[in-house]
N, C-alpha and C positions, 0 to 999 in steps of 0.2 A: 780473360771470360771465364766465368764459374759454370762449368757443366753439371748438368743435372745427373746425380748418381742412381745407377739402376735400383729399383726395388721390386720385391715381389707383387705387391699389389698397390694399387693406386694412393695416393696421399694427399691429394690435390680435387677441390672441387671448385667449381665456378657458379656464380649466378648472374646471370644475365636476365633482362627485362627493358621493354620501352619505357619511356615515362608514361604514367598514367594520370589522366585527370577524371576525377570522380565526382559526381554529383548531379542532382536536378537541374537541367539547364547547361548542362555542360555541352550539348550538341551547338549550342548558339554562338558557341566561341571558335567554332572550325575556321570561319575566315580569317579571324586573328591568328590562328596556329598555321594554316596554311601561307599565309604571308611571313609569319616569324620563319618558317622551314625555308623560305625562298621561292615559294611554288607560284608562277604565274599564269598557267593554263593546267586546271585538273580534270581528270576524269574522274566522275562519280559513279561507283560501280554498286547497282543494287539488283533485286529481283523484282518481277511485276506486281507481286503484292505491295510490297514497300512503295513502290513507284505510286501505286493506285491509291495508297493512302496518304501520301503528298509528302513524306518525309524527305525524299531525295529531293524534291524542289526546295523544301526548306532549306538543306543544306547546299545547295546551288544557290539561292538567294544570298545565305549569309556568306557565302565564298564571294560574290560579284560584290555585295556590299563594302567588300575590303578590297575591291580591285583586282581579283583574282577571276580570270574567264574559266568558265566551266561548262561540262557537256555531261550528260548523263546517260551510261549505259543500263538498260534494265532488264536485261534478257539474261541473266544468271538461271542456271538450271539449279533446283533443290537438290542436294545430293550431286555434286558436279561430276561429270564423265571427263574421258578423255576428248569425246568431241566436242563439250559444251565450252572445255578449257580452250580448246583449238579455235572455235568460233569467236570466244572472247578475246582472244589474242590478235586475231585477224581483223577484228574491229579496232582496235586501239593502233596497230600498226602504222606508221607512217602518219600519226596525227599530230605529233610533237607535244605530246604531254610531258610535263616536266615534275608532275606529281598525281598522285591518287588518293580517292576518299571511298571506302568501303563503308556501306551503310546497311545494315542487314545481320543475317546470322552468319554461322561458319561457313557456309556454301558461299556467301558472297564474299566474306573476307579472304577463304581460300583462292577463290576466283581472281580476286584482285592482285592477290601475291603473285599468282601465275602470269597476269598480265604484266605485273611490274617486272618480274624475273625475264620473261621472254621477249618484251620489247626493249628491254636493256643490253640482254645479252642472246641475242637469236639464235636459236638451236633447233634440232628434233626435239619434239615433245619427251622422249624417253631419255635424253642425255642427260638430265638432272633428277629423272625418277629413280627412287631408291632401288637397290641390287636386291633380289636377283630379276625382278620385273623389267628395271632399267639399268642404264650404265651407271648410274649415281655419282656423275662427274661432280665436283665442287662446284658452287657458284664462284665465277671469278672475281668479283669485287662486290662492291657495295651498290646497292639500287637507288632509285629514286624515292624521296619521301612518301610514305603511306601513311595516311591517318585512318585508324578502323574506329567506327563507331557501331558497336554491336546492338541489336535490337532483341535479342533473346539473352537468358543469362545460363550458359551452359558450355558452349565449344571453347571459349577461352582463346580462339583464335587472333583476339585481338594483340595477345602479348606473345604467342607462339612461333617459332621458328619452323614451321611446318604447313603446307598445303596439302590436303588429302584430296584424292580423285578416284573415280571407278573406271577401270580399264574394261570397257564393255566386251571385247573378244575373249578374255580371260575371266571373265565374270568374278571379277575380286577387288578390292581397292588397295590402294597403295599410298605412297606420299612423296612429296620431295621436301627434304630435310635440310636446312643450313641456316646458320644463324644470320647472314644476311638476309633472310626472308622476314625477320621480324619487322613488324610496322614501327615507324618512327615517332608514332604518339598513338595511345589508346584514348578515345573520349567514352567514358563509359557512364550512361545518362539512364537513372532507372526510369525515367518518365517514357522512354522509347518502348519499353517491355508492357506496358499497361495494358495493351489490347493485343498482346500474345495470347491466343487460344489456350484453354487448360491442358490440351494434348501434346500442344507444343513446348508449354511450360513445364510439364511434368517430363517430358523426353529431355529437353535441355536441362532441367536439373539435375535428372540423374546422370547425364553426360558430366557435368560439374563434379557431382559426388564420387564417380569412379576415377577421374582424374586425381582427385585428391586420396581416395581409398589406394588405388594402385600405387600411386607415388610413394605413400606413407609404408605400403609394404612390400616395396620392391628391395631387389638387392642392393646392399649398401654401395656406396662409391667404394669404400676403402675394402671391400671383400671381391673386387673385380681386377683383374690383371693391370697393372700399371702401363699407361699410354707411352709408345715409344718417344713422342713427342707433343707438345702443346699442340700443333697443328692436326694431329690425329685424334686429340681429344673429342669426343662427340658432344651433342647438346644434351643428350640424355645420357646422364653420370650416376644415377642411382640416387637412392635415399639419403640424404645430409641434414646435418642440423639446421640449415635455413629452409630449405624446402619443408621441412617435416613442420616447422611453426605455420607456414602458410598453409599447409594441407591440413593440420589440425583445426584451425580455425574455420577452414572452408567445410569441414566435415560438420562442425557445430552448428554452422549457419543453416546449412541444408536440413539436419535433422529438426532445428528449430521452425524453420518457414517454407519447407517447400510444400507440405500439405495446405497451409494458408494460403501460398501464392497461386496452388491449382484450384482452391475452392472458391476465391474471389482476387480475380485478376487486377482489381483496384484498390487492394490492400498494399499501400506505398511502402509500408515498413517492411511487410513480407517481401516486396518486389526489391527493395534496397538490399535488405539481406542476401536475396539469392544473386543479385548482380554482384554484392562483395564477396558472395561465396565462389561465383564463377571466376572472378578476377584473381582472388585468392588462389584457388586451384590451378588456374592456368600459369601464374607463377611459380608454383610448387612444381606441377608435373613438366612444365615448360623446360626445367632445368633436371629434373630426376628421373622422368619417364614412367612408362605404364608396363602393364604384363599381359596376363590371361586375357581378360575381358576384351580389351581391346585388339588383342592378337585374333581374336576370334570375330570380332565384330566385323571386320573387313570382309571375310567370305560370306558370313551370314548375310549382310546387305549387298554383297555382290552376285549371290545366288539367287535372290529372291524371285520368286515365280507369280505370285497373283496376290499378294498382300497390300493393300492401298490402306495407309493409315488414316484414321477419323481426325479431323481438324486440320490436316496440312492441304494447302491449295494445290493439289495433284490429281491427276487422273490415271495415273500409271502405278504399275506396281513399285514400291518403295518401302525400305525398312528405314526409318530414321535412326540417324547414328546413335540418339540416346537409348533406343530399344533395343538395338542391335548390341550395344555395348554391355546392357543389363542383364538379359536372359541368362547369361551364363554365368554370371557374378556370383551367385549364393554357392554355387558347386566349386568353382575357380577358388574362392576364400575357403572352403573346405579343404581343398587340397593344400594351398600355401599356408594354412594354420601353423602346421608345426615348426615352419621356418622361424617365425616371430610371434609366437602367440600372446605375447604380452601386447603387441602393437594391435592385433586383432580385437582384443578385449578393449584395448582402450577405445579403438576407434568406434566399437559398437556402444559404449559408453557415450561418446561423444555425440552419437546419433540419437541417445535417449533411451537405449537397453540398459535394464536394470542387471549389473554386474556383480553387485553386492553379494559377497561369498563366494562367487564362481571362482573356483580353481583352474589353473593352467590345464589340468587332466580333464576337466568338466565343461571346457569352454568352447570347444572343436563348432558348435553349432551357433553360437550366440549372435556373431556377425552376422552367418548367412539367415538366421531368422528374423533377425533385425531388419535386414534387407527385403524379405519377403513381404514382411508387413507393410513396409511402405510401399512396395509395388502394389500391393493389393489395396492400400488406401488411395493411391491415384489411378488407379483402374488401368494397370499395367497387363499386356498379355501374358497368360498364365504359362510362359515357357514358349519354346521353338515350334512345339506342333501347333500353337496358337497363331504363329504367323506363317504356317503353310509347311514347315519341315516334318520328316519321320524319320527314322532311324537309318534308312536307306541312304539318306544325304549324307550320314557323318563322314564317311571316307572322302567325299568330295570338300567337305567344310573341314577336314583336317589337312588336307592338301593344302588348301587356301590359308589357312593357319600357319603352317609350317614354311610358307612362302615369306611371311612377315618377319625376316631376319632382324629387323631393326629394333623390335619390341623383345625378342627371344632372352636377351641378356638382363631383362629387369626381373625376370621371375625369379624370387628368391629360394625357388626349389627347381630340380633339373626338369627340363621342358622336352618332350619327344612326342611322336604320334599316339602313343599308346596313351600318354596323359591326356593330350586335348579331345582325343575320343571318348575316353571317359568323363571328361566335363562335359561333353556335348550330350551323350546320352543321358547323364544325370539332370541335364537342362531341358529335356524335351516337354518337361511339365517341372514348374518351379515348386509348386505346393500342391 
């Protein structure tokens, strides 16, 4: 047997993604795919809004036409919490489902992943939650088939190996990350996004953009210490040649079509571009990872006091993930610029910024300013103050960001409380 020779830095990267079926009408093939995957009794997981619009019932009918029994759970909490995860798991426990279908946005898909995990390998919720907030135990083995059907274009949860939740007692978000969480199949149908409200379209699109931007500018896989064994190599490996290609195309598509999709939800070409962008970005970041904006997004969302986002079917304080990840991004990319200025400038060009004649020494603000312009055009809140935060909140947000250890290694420059504090202070207003 040939043993791997020790190396100072990593020399191997991996590309993992589930099969993807893309195109208008792909939803109608869900019954065929459930049967092909060997599912005989499926739980369709969705939220009250999607259920009211009738999409979950269409999916159930398509499953039953192929001889697959199906039941609908429609009580997913938007921006799921530890309590909502546990309620969903309790519903599914002991009902003998051998497969799952998630129909909705990231909250629905993450909840379906949690149901699949904890009904297959029952445990205390914190058993699999990432350290240091949980024990971070590896998932013991493969899960049951899960088909993910996204209804927004942003989260990318249909291809990723992560389920995100809000820990209510700690007022922060965290996640469960393991390659076995990836769905067995993603059915990406742009028709499912046509009725998505403009505010949700904007937030989801920005989430897709920062998946791609953070991955593209993250610390490279071969600049990280070598992992002792293949078993210890994480799902987030750092920027690499394959993820770069997916991320570059995602950035270009967002720059071309997000404004159009927000302005006119029935622009099918723009909706298709955004669905592709979200898919491409999810494949890219699902293998390379993210850094500062996502690190700070979790405590920003978890510590919300009274901000209720327009366009969302909620009546309680909530910061949508696409907003929480965006508001610190201009300041974050000002900080990361010196680590890879060429990549920052290229990303700005892909977004549509004019970089002609801009030298590396002059380009510090080009990407941040392109992001600010996009945020203004899609009517985003102007910084953390606009969603209720003040400078006095910065220490608690820094503490929450420092707890997100899974993402720290992705930052291309050193990350510490002082850096996060400065990024937050510069993000109280974005422009």
